[in-house]
C-alpha positions as CSV (number, residue, x, y, z in Angstrom):
1,M,47.4,51.8,-39.0
2,N,48.0,54.9,-36.9
3,R,46.9,55.4,-33.4
4,R,44.0,57.8,-34.3
5,S,42.4,55.3,-36.7
6,T,42.8,52.4,-34.1
7,I,41.0,54.5,-31.5
8,K,38.3,55.4,-33.9
9,Y,37.7,51.8,-35.0
10,L,37.7,50.6,-31.4
11,T,35.2,53.3,-30.4
12,V,32.9,52.7,-33.3
13,G,33.1,48.9,-32.7
14,G,32.4,49.3,-29.0
15,V,29.3,51.5,-29.7
16,V,28.0,49.0,-32.2
17,A,28.5,46.1,-29.8
18,V,26.8,47.9,-26.9
19,M,23.9,49.0,-29.1
20,G,23.5,45.4,-30.5
21,G,23.6,43.9,-27.1
22,S,21.2,46.4,-25.7
23,Y,18.8,45.8,-28.5
24,H,18.7,42.1,-27.9
25,W,18.4,42.5,-24.1
26,L,15.5,44.9,-24.6
27,K,13.7,42.5,-27.1
28,K,14.3,39.4,-25.0
29,E,11.0,37.7,-24.0
30,R,10.4,37.8,-20.2
31,D,7.8,36.3,-18.0
32,H,5.5,39.1,-16.8
33,S,2.7,36.8,-15.5
34,K,3.1,38.3,-12.0
35,L,2.6,41.7,-13.5
36,A,-1.0,41.1,-14.4
37,L,-3.9,43.4,-13.5
38,D,-5.5,40.6,-11.5
39,S,-2.4,40.3,-9.4
40,A,-2.4,44.1,-8.8
41,L,-6.0,44.0,-7.8
42,Q,-5.5,41.2,-5.4
43,R,-2.5,43.0,-3.8
44,L,-4.6,46.2,-3.5
45,N,-7.6,44.4,-2.1
46,G,-5.3,42.7,0.5
47,L,-4.1,45.9,2.0
48,E,-5.1,46.5,5.5
49,L,-5.4,50.3,5.3
50,E,-5.6,50.9,9.0
51,F,-2.0,49.6,9.3
52,V,-0.5,51.2,6.1
53,E,1.9,54.0,6.5
54,T,3.9,55.7,3.7
55,T,7.6,56.5,3.8
56,G,7.1,59.0,0.9
57,S,6.0,62.6,0.8
58,W,2.5,61.8,-0.3
59,E,-0.3,60.6,1.9
60,V,-1.7,57.2,1.2
61,A,-4.9,58.6,-0.3
62,R,-2.9,61.0,-2.5
63,T,-1.0,58.1,-3.9
64,F,-4.1,56.1,-4.7
65,N,-5.7,59.0,-6.4
66,H,-2.6,59.6,-8.5
67,L,-2.6,56.0,-9.6
68,A,-6.3,56.1,-10.3
69,Q,-5.9,59.1,-12.5
70,S,-3.1,57.5,-14.4
71,V,-5.4,54.5,-15.3
72,E,-8.4,56.9,-16.1
73,F,-6.2,59.0,-18.3
74,S,-5.2,55.9,-20.4
75,M,-8.9,55.6,-21.3
76,E,-9.9,59.3,-21.4
77,G,-6.7,61.1,-22.5
78,F,-3.9,62.7,-20.6
79,P,-4.4,66.5,-19.9
80,E,-0.8,67.3,-21.0
81,M,1.5,65.5,-23.4
82,K,5.2,65.4,-23.9
83,S,6.3,66.2,-27.5
84,A,6.2,63.5,-30.1
85,L,10.0,63.7,-30.3
86,F,10.2,62.9,-26.6
87,Q,7.6,60.1,-26.8
88,N,9.5,58.5,-29.7
89,T,12.9,58.7,-28.2
90,A,13.4,59.0,-24.4
91,G,9.8,58.0,-23.6
92,S,9.7,54.9,-25.6
93,L,13.3,53.9,-24.5
94,A,12.3,54.4,-20.8
95,F,9.2,52.2,-21.3
96,S,11.3,49.5,-23.1
97,V,13.7,49.4,-20.2
98,F,10.9,49.2,-17.6
99,Q,9.2,46.5,-19.7
100,A,12.4,44.5,-20.0
101,N,13.1,44.8,-16.2
102,G,9.5,44.2,-15.3
103,R,9.9,47.1,-12.9
104,M,9.4,50.9,-13.1
105,T,11.3,53.5,-11.2
106,H,10.3,57.1,-11.3
107,G,10.1,60.2,-9.0
108,L,7.3,59.1,-6.6
109,D,6.4,62.6,-5.7
110,E,6.1,63.9,-9.3
111,P,2.5,64.4,-10.5
112,I,1.4,63.5,-13.9
113,P,1.5,66.7,-16.1
114,G,-1.9,68.3,-15.8
115,E,-3.0,65.9,-13.0
116,I,-5.7,67.2,-10.8
117,V,-4.4,66.9,-7.2
118,E,-7.1,65.6,-5.0
119,S,-7.6,67.3,-1.6
120,S,-5.6,65.7,1.2
121,D,-8.8,65.2,3.3
122,D,-9.8,62.5,0.9
123,D,-9.6,59.3,2.9
124,A,-7.6,56.2,1.9
125,P,-10.5,53.7,1.5
126,K,-12.3,56.1,-0.9
127,A,-9.2,56.7,-2.9
128,L,-8.3,52.9,-3.0
129,G,-11.9,52.3,-4.2
130,R,-11.4,54.8,-7.0
131,L,-8.2,53.0,-8.0
132,T,-9.7,49.5,-8.0
133,Q,-12.8,50.8,-10.0
134,A,-10.4,52.4,-12.5
135,L,-8.5,49.1,-12.9
136,E,-11.6,47.0,-13.2
137,R,-12.9,49.5,-15.9
138,F,-9.6,49.3,-17.7
139,H,-9.7,45.5,-17.5
140,T,-12.9,45.4,-19.5
141,Y,-12.3,48.5,-21.7
142,E,-12.7,47.8,-25.4
143,D,-12.5,51.3,-26.9
144,Q,-9.4,53.0,-28.3
145,L,-6.8,53.7,-25.6
146,M,-5.3,57.1,-25.5
147,P,-1.5,57.7,-26.0
148,H,0.5,57.9,-22.8
149,F,1.8,61.3,-22.0
150,A,5.5,60.2,-22.1
151,Y,5.5,56.7,-23.8
152,G,3.2,57.5,-26.7
153,D,1.0,54.8,-28.2
154,L,0.7,51.6,-26.1
155,N,-1.4,48.6,-26.7
156,T,-3.6,47.1,-24.1
157,A,-1.0,44.6,-22.9
158,Q,1.7,47.3,-22.7
159,Y,-0.7,49.7,-20.8
160,S,-1.6,46.9,-18.4
161,L,2.1,46.3,-17.7
162,A,2.7,50.0,-17.3
163,H,-0.2,50.4,-14.8
164,V,0.9,47.4,-12.7
165,M,4.6,48.5,-12.7
166,H,3.4,52.1,-11.7
167,I,1.3,50.7,-8.9
168,N,4.2,48.4,-7.7
169,N,6.6,51.3,-7.7
170,H,4.4,53.5,-5.5
171,L,3.6,50.6,-3.2
172,E,7.3,50.4,-2.4
173,E,6.8,53.4,-0.2
174,F,4.0,51.6,1.9
175,R,4.8,50.0,5.2
176,N,2.6,48.2,7.7
177,S,2.6,49.8,11.1
């Protein structure tokens, strides 16, 4: 066997091995019991807003309104969608990785496409109330969920996980003063 063939077979073999291992890693069952909506609601209700500061570029109220809109959009429809090609490739792959890790990471100062940015004079308790109401509504929602702007079609369990991971990711920027 010549050198070129050897390199080709090793490369193809390596790619197949990585893809197979990645597939099994992504499909592995994981315990997401701590990523339930009830846990997120308890965490949010336990925040002492008078002591919360953000290390991010958004005010606390802006963050809560962003999170509330994300939950509301899952029931009402997102104002702007990524292409079906994106949703079925990069979007679904990103969600699979987040789901497998039980953790989401994304640009915390990036609005949802088409998101209505609430005014900065909106106070944090009001915005937190909006978020908890949206989560409670989602928790009992029985109608058809709308496709996610980036991930595409998600079932109720997947959307619940996405919402909780999204909340947790943004709360990483919150500190008690």
